[in-house]
C-alpha positions in Angstrom: -0.1 -0.1 0.2 1.3 3.4 -1.3 0.1 6.6 0.3 1.5 9.9 -1.4 2.4 13.2 0.4 -0.2 15.4 -1.8 -4.0 15.1 -2.9 -2.9 15.4 -6.5 -0.6 12.6 -6.4 -2.6 10.2 -4.7 -3.6 7.6 -7.4 -6.6 6.7 -7.7 -8.3 9.8 -6.7 -11.7 9.8 -7.0 -12.2 13.7 -6.5 -10.9 13.4 -9.9 -12.0 10.1 -11.6 -15.9 11.1 -10.5 -18.3 13.7 -11.0 -19.0 14.8 -6.8 -22.1 16.3 -7.6 -24.2 15.5 -10.1 -27.1 13.1 -9.1 -26.0 9.1 -9.6 -27.8 8.0 -12.6 -30.4 4.5 -12.1 -28.1 1.5 -13.2 -30.4 0.8 -16.6 -29.3 4.5 -17.9 -25.7 4.3 -17.9 -23.8 3.1 -20.7 -22.5 -0.3 -19.4 -18.8 0.5 -20.7 -19.1 3.5 -18.6 -19.9 1.6 -15.2 -17.1 2.2 -12.7 -17.8 0.2 -9.0 -15.1 2.1 -7.6 -16.6 5.6 -7.3 -17.4 6.1 -3.7 -20.9 8.0 -4.2 -22.3 4.4 -5.3 -21.8 2.9 -1.8 -22.5 6.7 0.2 -25.5 6.5 -1.7 -26.5 3.0 -1.4 -26.8 2.0 -5.4 -24.1 -0.5 -5.5 -26.6 -3.1 -5.7 -28.4 -2.5 -8.8 -25.1 -1.3 -10.4 -23.6 -5.0 -9.8 -26.8 -6.9 -10.7 -26.8 -5.2 -14.2 -23.1 -6.2 -14.3 -23.6 -9.9 -13.4 -26.1 -9.9 -15.9 -24.4 -8.2 -18.9 -20.7 -7.9 -18.2 -20.0 -10.2 -15.1 -16.4 -9.5 -15.8 -16.0 -5.9 -16.2 -13.2 -3.7 -17.8 -12.0 -0.1 -16.7 -9.2 1.8 -17.8 -8.1 4.9 -16.5 -4.9 7.1 -16.8 -4.5 7.1 -13.3 -4.7 3.3 -12.6 -4.5 1.8 -15.9 -6.6 -1.3 -16.6 -8.6 -3.0 -14.3 -11.1 -5.5 -13.9 -14.1 -6.0 -12.1 -15.2 -10.0 -11.0 -18.5 -9.6 -10.3 -19.8 -13.3 -10.1 -19.4 -15.7 -7.0 -17.5 -18.6 -8.9 -15.4 -16.6 -10.8 -14.4 -14.6 -7.5 -13.9 -17.4 -5.5 -11.6 -19.3 -8.5 -9.5 -16.1 -8.3 -8.8 -15.8 -4.7 -7.9 -19.7 -4.5 -5.3 -19.3 -7.4 -2.8 -16.9 -5.6 0.1 -18.5 -8.2 -1.6 -17.3 -10.9 -3.1 -13.7 -9.3 -0.8 -12.1 -6.9 -1.3 -9.9 -3.6 2.3 -8.6 -3.7 1.2 -5.2 -5.7 -1.5 -4.2 -3.5 -4.9 -5.3 -2.1 -6.7 -2.1 -3.1 -6.7 -0.5 -6.7 -3.8 1.5 -7.1 -1.1 2.6 -9.7 -0.2 0.3 -12.6 2.5 -2.3 -11.7 5.4 -0.6 -13.5 4.4 2.9 -12.7 6.8 4.9 -10.3 5.8 6.1 -6.9 4.9 9.5 -6.6 7.4 11.9 -5.0 7.1 11.4 -1.5 5.2 8.6 -1.3 4.7 6.8 2.1 5.8 3.2 0.9 4.4 0.3 3.4 4.1 -3.4 3.0 1.9 -5.6 4.8 1.5 -9.4 4.7 -1.7 -9.4 3.0 0.2 -8.1 0.1 2.7 -10.5 -0.1 2.7 -13.8 -1.6 4.2 -17.2 0.0 6.6 -17.8 1.5 7.0 -14.3 3.3 3.2 -14.1 3.5 2.8 -17.7 5.4 5.6 -17.0 7.6 4.3 -13.1 8.6 0.9 -14.5 9.1 1.9 -17.8 11.3 3.6 -15.3 13.2 0.4 -13.2 15.1 -2.2 -16.6 14.2 -2.2 -17.6 17.9 -3.6 -14.6 18.8 -7.1 -15.9 17.4 -6.2 -19.6 17.7 -9.4 -21.9 19.4 -7.8 -21.7 23.0 -7.5 -17.6 22.8 -10.7 -17.6 21.7 -12.0 -19.4 24.6 -10.7 -17.2 26.7 -11.4 -14.2 25.0 -15.3 -14.7 25.0 -15.5 -14.0 28.7 -14.0 -11.0 28.1 -16.3 -9.9 25.6 -19.2 -10.7 26.9 -17.8 -8.5 30.2 -17.3 -5.3 27.9 -20.7 -6.0 25.9 -22.1 -6.2 29.3 -20.8 -3.0 30.6 -21.6 -1.2 27.0 -25.2 -2.0 26.8 -25.5 -1.1 30.5 -24.0 2.5 29.9 -26.7 3.3 27.3 -29.9 5.4 27.5 -33.2 3.9 27.1 -36.0 5.6 25.3 -33.4 8.4 24.3 -32.2 9.0 20.8 -28.0 7.9 20.6 -25.5 7.1 18.0 -25.4 3.4 17.8 -21.8 3.6 15.9 -19.9 5.6 18.5 -21.6 4.2 21.8 -21.4 0.6 20.5 -20.0 -0.3 17.5 -16.7 1.7 17.6 -16.6 1.0 21.1 -16.9 -2.5 21.3 -14.4 -3.1 18.4 -12.0 -0.5 20.1 -11.7 -2.4 23.4 -11.4 -6.0 22.0 -8.0 -4.2 19.8 -7.0 -2.6 22.4 -7.3 -6.1 24.1 -5.3 -7.8 21.4 -2.6 -5.1 21.3 -2.4 -4.9 25.1 -2.8 -1.1 24.3 -2.8 1.8 26.9 -7.0 1.6 27.6 -7.2 5.0 27.8 -5.7 5.8 24.6 -7.6 3.2 22.7 -9.7 5.6 20.3 -6.1 6.4 18.7 -6.7 2.7 17.5 -10.6 3.7 15.9 -8.4 6.9 14.5 -5.8 5.4 13.3 -8.4 3.2 11.1 -9.9 5.5 9.6 -6.8 7.0 8.4 -5.8 4.5 7.3 -8.4 3.9 4.5 -9.5 7.1 3.9 -9.6 8.6 0.6 -9.6 12.2 -0.2 -13.4 12.4 -0.4 -13.9 11.1 2.8 -13.6 14.0 5.2 -11.3 12.3 7.6 -8.4 14.1 6.7 -8.2 17.3 4.6 -4.6 15.9 2.8 -2.5 13.3 2.2 0.3 15.1 4.3 -2.2 14.8 7.4 -2.6 11.4 6.7 1.1 10.8 6.3 2.0 12.9 10.0 -1.1 10.5 11.6 0.6 7.2 10.4 4.2 8.3 11.1 2.8 9.3 14.7 0.8 5.9 15.1 4.3 4.4 14.0 6.0 6.2 16.8 3.5 4.9 19.2 3.7 1.5 18.6 7.6 1.7 18.2 7.7 2.7 21.9 5.6 -0.6 23.0 7.8 -2.4 20.5 10.8 -1.5 22.6 9.1 -2.3 25.8 7.9 -5.5 24.4 11.1 -6.8 23.4 12.5 -6.6 27.1 9.0 -8.0 28.5 6.8 -9.9 26.3 3.5 -10.7 26.7 0.7 -12.6 24.6 -0.3 -9.8 22.3 0.4 -9.2 18.7 2.7 -6.3 19.8 5.0 -9.2 21.5 4.4 -11.7 18.8 5.8 -9.3 16.1 8.8 -8.1 18.2 9.7 -11.6 19.0 8.6 -13.8 15.9 11.4 -15.5 13.5 9.9 -13.6 10.6 8.8 -10.7 12.0 11.6 -9.2 14.6 13.9 -7.9 11.7 10.9 -6.0 10.3 11.8 -2.0 8.6 9.9 0.6 10.4 7.7 0.9 7.4 6.9 -2.8 7.2 5.9 -3.2 11.2 3.5 0.3 10.0 2.0 -2.2 7.2 1.5 -4.8 9.3 -0.3 -2.5 12.2 -2.0 -1.0 9.8 -3.5 -4.3 8.5 -4.1 -5.6 12.0 -5.9 -2.6 12.8 -8.1 -2.2 9.7 -8.9 -6.3 10.0 -9.9 -5.6 13.7 -12.2 -2.7 13.3 -13.9 -2.5 10.0 -15.2 -5.7 9.9 -16.4 -6.1 13.0 -17.6 -2.6 13.5 -19.7 -1.7 10.3 -21.2 -5.4 10.8 -22.1 -4.3 14.3 -24.2 -1.0 12.5 -25.3 -3.1 9.6 -27.0 -5.5 11.6 -28.7 -3.5 13.0 -29.5 -1.4 10.1 -31.0 -4.7 8.4 -32.9 -6.1 10.6 -34.6 -2.7 11.3 -35.3 -3.2 7.4 -36.6 -6.6 7.9 -38.6 -6.5 11.0 -39.8 -10.0 10.3 -36.5 -11.2 10.6 -35.8 -9.3 13.8 -38.8 -11.1 15.3 -38.1 -14.5 14.5 -34.8 -14.3 16.4 -36.9 -12.3 19.2 -38.7 -15.7 19.1 -36.1 -18.1 18.9 -32.1 -17.0 20.0 -30.5 -20.1 19.2 -30.7 -18.2 15.2 -28.0 -16.2 16.5 -25.3 -17.8 15.1 -26.2 -17.9 11.3 -27.8 -15.0 11.3 -24.3 -13.6 12.2 -22.7 -15.4 9.4 -26.2 -13.6 7.4 -25.3 -10.3 8.4 -21.4 -10.5 7.6 -23.1 -11.7 4.2 -25.7 -8.9 3.6 -23.4 -6.4 4.5 -20.2 -7.7 3.2 -17.7 -4.9 4.9 -15.0 -5.1 3.1 -16.4 -4.8 -1.0 -13.7 -6.1 -2.6 -9.9 -7.3 -2.9 -7.4 -6.6 -5.7 -5.1 -9.2 -7.0 -2.8 -8.4 -9.9 -2.5 -10.9 -13.0 0.7 -12.9 -13.3 0.3 -14.1 -16.4 -2.0 -13.9 -19.7 -5.3 -15.1 -18.8 -8.6 -15.6 -19.5 -12.0 -15.3 -17.3 -15.4 -16.1 -19.1 -13.8 -14.8 -22.8 -11.9 -12.0 -21.6 -8.2 -11.8 -22.2 -6.8 -10.5 -18.7 -3.2 -9.4 -19.2 -0.4 -10.1 -17.1 0.1 -7.0 -14.9 -3.6 -6.0 -14.9 -5.7 -5.7 -11.5 -8.6 -7.5 -10.8 -11.0 -6.8 -8.4 -12.8 -9.6 -6.7 -16.0 -8.0 -5.8 -17.2 -9.5 -2.6 -20.2 -7.5 -1.9 -21.5 -8.6 -5.4 -20.8 -12.6 -5.4 -22.5 -12.1 -1.8 -25.6 -10.9 -3.9 -25.4 -13.0 -6.8 -29.0 -15.1 -7.4 -27.4 -18.3 -8.6 -26.0 -18.6 -5.0 -27.7 -16.3 -2.8 -31.6 -16.8 -3.5 -33.5 -13.1 -2.7 -29.9 -12.2 -2.3 -30.4 -8.7 -1.1 -32.8 -9.6 1.9 -31.4 -10.6 5.0 -33.1 -14.3 6.0 -31.4 -15.3 9.1 -32.0 -18.7 9.1 -30.2 -18.6 5.3 -29.5 -22.5 4.8 -26.3 -21.3 3.5 -24.9 -18.5 4.5 -21.6 -19.4 6.1 -21.0 -19.7 2.4 -20.6 -16.0 1.9 -17.4 -14.6 0.9 -16.7 -11.2 3.3 -14.4 -13.2 4.4 -12.4 -14.6 1.8 -10.9 -17.8 0.7 -7.9 -19.5 0.3 -4.4 -18.4 1.6 -5.6 -14.8 2.6 -9.0 -15.8 4.1 -9.5 -13.5 6.9 -6.9 -14.7 10.1 -9.8 -13.1 12.6 -12.9 -14.5 10.9 -13.9 -16.5 14.2 -13.0 -13.4 16.6 -15.5 -11.5 14.4 -18.2 -13.7 14.7 -17.9 -14.2 18.6 -17.9 -10.4 18.8 -21.5 -10.1 17.0 -23.0 -13.3 18.6 -22.1 -12.1 22.1 -23.7 -8.9 21.4 -26.9 -9.8 20.1 -27.3 -12.5 22.9 -26.7 -9.7 25.5 -29.1 -7.5 23.0 -32.1 -9.8 22.6 -31.6 -10.7 26.8 -31.3 -6.9 27.8 -34.2 -4.8 25.7 -36.9 -5.8 23.8 -35.9 -3.6 20.8 -33.1 -1.3 19.0 -34.9 0.6 17.2 -33.3 2.8 13.8 -35.0 6.1 13.7 -33.2 7.7 11.4 -31.1 7.6 8.2 -27.8 6.3 8.5 -24.6 8.4 7.5 -22.7 6.4 5.3 -18.7 5.7 4.8 -17.8 7.4 1.4 -15.8 5.0 0.2 -15.1 1.8 -2.1 -13.0 -0.2 -0.3 -14.8 0.2 3.3 -18.4 -0.4 3.3 -19.5 1.3 6.5 -21.2 3.8 8.6 -20.2 7.1 10.1 -23.7 7.4 12.2 -26.8 5.6 13.2 -29.6 6.7 15.2 -31.1 4.2 17.4 -34.0 4.4 20.5 -33.4 1.7 23.0 -36.9 -0.2 24.1 -36.7 -1.7 27.4 -38.3 -5.3 27.7 
């Protein structure tokens, strides 16, 4: 992942690539060759699903070619996405996991060039991933569950009943940030720094989260400096946390600073965005499909399957990128060596050939666990079971504690095609 110092140099720059003011046309009103799913407005204005439906029907392997990024393909059907995701020899992660510069383009002057293990191929990927994998091993998760439950109970007990408040800030962010602080053994009083660094990592210039790429660079360097202090402490006094694992792991103990920063960015975003936005999206979905809310209230044993269905429906990370290692063909389309290939998990999770009535939340959906949201193959989300556990415990405690959590206003959505999320969700709790 490379971050340019100046807004004008960051590529792709959505503020330049897309009209950010005119009304978005309906999916059927635009020439299909002009559809570009990277447009963050499609996500902020909740139009992505209708555009993907057209692409799946008419052009499931869809080419865009811009002066900023070169050629990139959008895969929108479930089987094609899964095939590419499990073919790491043919489709590399080493050139980045989000849409960026063509692989032969020089980095912009002043770029902050970082690396992370999700953007590596074997064997480096496997070695670094194995270093931190014990944090989410079954025995570790067993120890974490009572901690999560205690945290959830405390958060729910602090919420005002019968008064409007923001679910994103008070529940989604607070729970995931407390969990991140636990995993890093991060000073608890500073835990909101983790949320901020996560937002800064994924923020585009259109998001309003940072005013410039220089500000982003400065804040990420602040993150590096903070964690470097923790690194030096854990080298001398290791614990069972992620920083200690990185500081003492055979494959990570000699990382250069920007490689350390890259892996921090990966672990912070991975531990934050999937869970945080699934917590918000799940509540929104249950309000949009009230019969499903009544279904789980009547039968809480549906919660584990409901969690999988929420993650499918929300798809908190809409896509991941790969780069073709050689010329190949997908559905008759000639993919060139070096082309970027975007695996649109969000679209695959709405593929009508796999998920019936895919735009609906159906909490007892028989194949909910077959969703693409965690990816497949060697890059499958390392913390998927931890994310599921947090959602399962949260909904278990919500159903025990409240009659209903009602969404009382329109959510504010993240201006991004890489993070399918929420910045605000107004709610009112109704007591039992």
